[in-house]
C-alpha positions as a printed NumPy array, in Angstrom:
array([[ -2.373,   6.375, -27.93 ],
       [ -5.158,   7.637, -25.665],
       [ -3.897,   8.071, -22.103],
       [ -6.418,   7.114, -19.395],
       [ -7.149,   9.513, -16.559],
       [ -5.201,   8.868, -13.374],
       [ -7.307,   8.432, -10.235],
       [ -5.561,   9.794,  -7.131],
       [ -7.501,  10.127,  -3.889],
       [ -7.448,  13.181,  -1.636],
       [ -8.071,  11.697,   1.775],
       [-10.985,   9.754,   3.224],
       [-12.466,   8.837,   6.587],
       [-10.107,   5.912,   7.168],
       [ -6.702,   7.36 ,   6.273],
       [ -7.465,  10.974,   7.141],
       [ -8.269,  14.212,   5.379],
       [ -4.656,  15.205,   4.585],
       [ -3.552,  11.966,   2.926],
       [ -3.132,  11.289,  -0.803],
       [ -3.908,   7.722,  -1.93 ],
       [ -3.261,   5.621,  -5.014],
       [ -4.908,   2.233,  -5.614],
       [ -4.957,  -0.608,  -8.123],
       [ -7.458,  -3.425,  -8.71 ],
       [ -7.21 ,  -6.008,  -5.95 ],
       [ -6.281,  -9.577,  -6.754],
       [ -4.958,  -9.107, -10.28 ],
       [ -2.132,  -6.89 ,  -8.993],
       [ -1.313,  -9.01 ,  -5.926],
       [  1.348, -11.583,  -6.886],
       [  2.096, -12.401,  -3.247],
       [ -1.501, -13.18 ,  -2.293],
       [ -2.318, -16.361,  -0.421],
       [ -5.478, -18.473,  -0.438],
       [ -6.341, -16.928,   2.94 ],
       [ -5.914, -13.463,   1.462],
       [ -8.167, -14.255,  -1.503],
       [-10.882, -15.512,   0.853],
       [-10.778, -12.515,   3.197],
       [ -9.928,  -9.639,   0.826],
       [-11.814,  -6.545,   1.981],
       [-10.704,  -4.528,  -1.063],
       [-12.227,  -7.099,  -3.438],
       [-15.561,  -6.946,  -1.62 ],
       [-15.503,  -3.142,  -1.716],
       [-14.717,  -3.07 ,  -5.445],
       [-17.548,  -5.482,  -6.215],
       [-19.934,  -3.264,  -4.265],
       [-18.642,  -0.147,  -6.076],
       [-17.975,  -1.051,  -9.741],
       [-17.085,   2.566, -10.537],
       [-14.2  ,   2.324,  -8.067],
       [-12.948,  -0.837,  -9.75 ],
       [-13.08 ,   0.964, -13.112],
       [-11.014,   3.846, -11.744],
       [ -8.423,   1.433, -10.335],
       [ -8.242,  -0.356, -13.692],
       [ -7.47 ,   2.99 , -15.356],
       [ -4.631,   3.431, -12.886],
       [ -3.326,  -0.015, -13.783],
       [ -3.411,   0.858, -17.48 ],
       [ -1.112,   3.828, -16.817],
       [  1.18 ,   1.644, -14.702],
       [  2.091,  -0.325, -17.829],
       [  4.128,   2.777, -18.748],
       [  6.327,   3.486, -15.682],
       [  7.706,   6.773, -17.042],
       [  4.15 ,   8.077, -17.49 ],
       [  3.223,   6.949, -14.001],
       [  6.199,   8.755, -12.446],
       [  5.438,  11.957, -14.346],
       [  1.713,  11.849, -13.563],
       [  2.196,  11.241,  -9.844],
       [  4.913,  13.866,  -9.445],
       [  2.85 ,  16.412, -11.378],
       [ -0.135,  15.565,  -9.181],
       [  1.99 ,  16.266,  -6.105],
       [  2.864,  19.834,  -7.081],
       [  0.497,  20.952,  -4.345],
       [  0.332,  18.001,  -2.032],
       [ -0.588,  16.631,   1.346],
       [  2.421,  15.616,   3.483],
       [  1.321,  11.959,   3.678],
       [  0.73 ,   9.424,   0.898],
       [ -0.802,   5.946,   1.256],
       [  0.203,   3.607,  -1.573],
       [ -2.322,   0.821,  -2.225],
       [ -5.391,   0.92 ,  -0.046],
       [ -6.203,  -1.615,  -2.785],
       [ -3.732,  -3.579,  -4.92 ],
       [ -0.029,  -4.275,  -4.507],
       [  3.409,  -3.958,  -6.083],
       [  3.011,  -6.256,  -9.064],
       [  6.321,  -6.146, -10.982],
       [  9.868,  -4.777, -10.915],
       [  9.238,  -1.841, -13.251],
       [  6.299,  -0.688, -11.152],
       [  8.292,  -0.936,  -7.912],
       [ 11.141,   1.027,  -9.481],
       [  8.681,   3.739, -10.538],
       [  7.569,   4.174,  -6.936],
       [ 11.184,   4.223,  -5.79 ],
       [ 11.767,   7.136,  -8.157],
       [  8.625,   8.934,  -6.961],
       [  9.382,   8.504,  -3.257],
       [ 13.021,   9.564,  -3.709],
       [ 11.924,  12.684,  -5.602],
       [  9.649,  13.843,  -2.746],
       [ 11.558,  13.595,   0.557],
       [  9.079,  16.107,   2.012],
       [  6.268,  13.521,   1.84 ],
       [  5.948,  10.455,   4.077],
       [  4.782,   7.395,   2.111],
       [  3.489,   4.152,   3.587],
       [  2.207,   0.834,   2.316],
       [  1.629,  -2.811,   3.256],
       [  2.691,  -5.518,   0.818],
       [  2.625,  -9.272,   0.375],
       [  4.845,  -8.998,  -2.684],
       [  7.866,  -9.604,  -0.43 ],
       [  6.876, -13.286,  -0.817],
       [  7.739, -13.196,  -4.556],
       [ 11.457, -13.873,  -4.985],
       [ 12.099, -11.571,  -7.955],
       [ 10.287,  -8.66 ,  -6.287],
       [ 12.042,  -8.786,  -2.918],
       [ 15.255,  -6.97 ,  -3.9  ],
       [ 13.541,  -3.973,  -5.563],
       [ 11.133,  -3.787,  -2.609],
       [ 14.125,  -3.688,  -0.27 ],
       [ 15.458,  -0.707,  -2.239],
       [ 12.106,   1.071,  -1.938],
       [ 11.875,   0.206,   1.76 ],
       [ 15.351,   1.649,   2.384],
       [ 14.28 ,   5.199,   1.472],
       [ 13.987,   7.287,   4.658],
       [ 10.494,   8.578,   3.829],
       [  9.079,   5.151,   2.829],
       [  7.392,   3.087,   5.545],
       [  6.873,  -0.376,   4.036],
       [  5.342,  -3.23 ,   6.032],
       [  5.438,  -6.899,   5.099],
       [  1.898,  -8.247,   5.339],
       [  1.309, -11.848,   6.306],
       [ -1.492, -14.139,   7.469],
       [ -1.723, -17.495,   9.296],
       [ -1.08 , -19.407,   6.046],
       [  2.121, -17.501,   5.137],
       [  5.66 , -17.416,   6.506],
       [  6.991, -14.291,   8.162],
       [  8.586, -11.561,   6.022],
       [ 12.398, -11.393,   5.91 ],
       [ 14.324, -10.254,   8.975],
       [ 14.398,  -6.493,   9.258],
       [ 10.886,  -5.977,   7.898],
       [  8.191,  -4.556,  10.158],
       [  5.281,  -6.99 ,   9.989],
       [  1.583,  -6.294,   9.446],
       [ -0.2  ,  -9.173,  11.208],
       [ -3.838, -10.254,  11.281],
       [ -5.134, -10.625,  14.84 ],
       [ -6.057, -14.299,  14.238],
       [ -2.408, -15.156,  13.513],
       [ -0.967, -16.963,  16.57 ],
       [  2.4  , -15.31 ,  15.85 ],
       [  0.926, -11.792,  16.003],
       [  2.973,  -9.45 ,  18.157],
       [  3.048,  -5.678,  18.039],
       [  0.81 ,  -2.636,  18.391],
       [ -2.876,  -3.05 ,  17.446],
       [ -4.066,  -0.754,  14.648],
       [ -5.664,   2.046,  16.608],
       [ -8.126,   2.85 ,  13.81 ],
       [ -9.308,  -0.729,  13.323],
       [ -9.616,  -1.294,  17.075],
       [-11.671,   1.894,  17.486],
       [ -9.11 ,   3.993,  19.354],
       [ -8.347,   6.568,  16.614],
       [-10.533,   8.342,  14.08 ],
       [ -8.101,   7.75 ,  11.189],
       [ -4.649,   6.479,  10.255],
       [ -3.428,  10.053,  10.349],
       [ -4.688,  10.64 ,  13.889],
       [ -2.856,   7.518,  15.057],
       [  0.304,   8.025,  12.981],
       [  1.957,   4.804,  14.19 ],
       [  2.715,   3.368,  10.751],
       [  4.198,   6.697,   9.663],
       [  6.527,   7.116,  12.596],
       [  8.501,   3.917,  12.93 ],
       [  9.787,   1.093,  10.779],
       [ 10.951,  -1.305,  13.455],
       [  7.813,  -2.433,  15.257],
       [  4.918,  -4.524,  14.066],
       [  1.233,  -3.657,  13.702],
       [ -1.773,  -5.942,  14.227],
       [ -4.968,  -5.504,  12.188],
       [ -8.472,  -6.706,  12.878],
       [ -9.789,  -9.195,  10.358],
       [-12.378,  -7.428,   8.157]])
């Protein structure tokens, strides 16, 4: 079997220069997506503009079909690592085996702070494994929602869209132009109990 090459990012303008990232194709890996989400998906627009990016994310997805390989590849990639890791600038937690792989990765690297936003909390069979991932002290996992969706379960910090009438929390300092990157702001890496509000792309 030929193993595809894993695509792991080493920082960018949005997240910051000292942040590792890992993405998947948008849409096809988003079981908790809503109709609103499909209509407004920034990641989908970006991938259509940059087909080479979509191809790289599809290679990542191919590896994710083998969770043991994914765990080994990511942990080997983190031998010399940045102290922050953003899971899924594009894509989401698509099945139990994949979530469990990330739980193993995050648990193995307590020296790294991981964060992610997910709508997969809305899928019944994925909620329990996501709760286990969320419970790790170095995992900052936000439940994303939009005006067409219910709120995430109690105890989840919520990632709102500003157009949601229920939105309450701290505005994303990067998206509202008050910080140069996620890393400069650091809000989503420092607490798991308060909500964040994003601008609609």
